[in-house]
C-alpha positions in Angstrom: 4.0 10.3 23.9 0.9 8.6 22.8 1.0 5.1 21.3 -0.3 6.5 18.0 2.5 9.2 18.0 5.1 6.5 18.8 3.8 4.3 15.9 3.9 7.2 13.5 7.5 8.1 14.5 8.7 4.5 14.4 7.3 4.0 10.9 8.8 7.3 9.7 12.2 6.3 10.9 11.8 2.8 9.5 10.8 4.0 6.1 13.9 6.3 5.9 16.1 3.2 5.9 17.1 1.9 2.5 14.6 -0.8 1.2 17.3 -3.5 1.5 17.6 -2.8 5.2 13.9 -3.2 5.9 12.8 -6.4 4.3 13.0 -9.1 7.0 11.4 -9.7 10.3 14.9 -9.9 11.8 15.7 -6.5 10.5 12.5 -5.2 12.0 13.2 -6.8 15.4 16.7 -5.3 15.5 15.4 -1.8 14.6 12.6 -2.1 17.1 15.1 -2.9 19.8 17.0 0.3 19.0 13.8 2.4 19.0 12.4 0.9 22.2 14.6 3.0 24.5 13.9 6.2 22.5 10.1 6.0 22.2 8.4 6.4 25.6 4.7 5.3 25.2 2.2 3.5 27.3 1.4 -0.1 26.4 0.2 -3.2 28.1 2.9 -5.2 26.2 6.6 -5.1 25.8 7.4 -1.9 23.9 10.1 -3.6 21.7 7.6 -6.3 20.7 4.9 -3.7 19.9 7.3 -1.7 17.8 8.5 -4.8 16.0 4.8 -5.8 15.2 4.3 -2.3 13.6 7.4 -2.7 11.5 6.6 -6.3 10.5 3.1 -5.3 9.5 4.7 -2.6 7.3 7.0 -5.2 5.7 4.0 -7.3 4.8 2.0 -4.4 3.4 5.0 -3.4 1.3 5.3 -7.0 0.0 1.6 -7.1 -0.9 1.7 -3.7 -2.7 4.8 -4.7 -4.6 3.2 -8.0 -5.7 0.0 -6.2 -6.8 2.0 -3.7 -8.8 4.0 -6.5 -10.4 0.8 -8.3 -11.3 -0.7 -5.2 -12.9 2.5 -4.6 -14.8 2.5 -8.1 -16.2 -1.2 -7.8 -17.1 -0.6 -4.5 -18.9 2.4 -6.0 -20.8 0.4 -9.1 -21.8 -2.5 -6.8 -23.1 0.0 -4.7 -25.0 1.5 -7.9 -26.6 -2.0 -9.1 -27.5 -2.8 -5.8 -29.1 0.4 -6.0 -31.2 -0.4 -9.5 -32.5 -4.0 -8.5 -33.3 -2.8 -5.6 -35.5 
């Protein structure tokens, strides 16, 4: 299996977990350890650590996207309130 294929499969399996089970670095490390034996790919580093890095990066991207959506929602709500008070 190529490294790209392994990353794709690892992220697919990770994202199938409930959100509450994929929020912390510790959860990512535990899940990576379980996947390391299943995913056979070539890497210069430790497979478990490489997989954990992919999962942790996904956690951070999810947090950033959630924060951005929250900010947009708050801005939209504030604009709606401003529109009501102007009318």
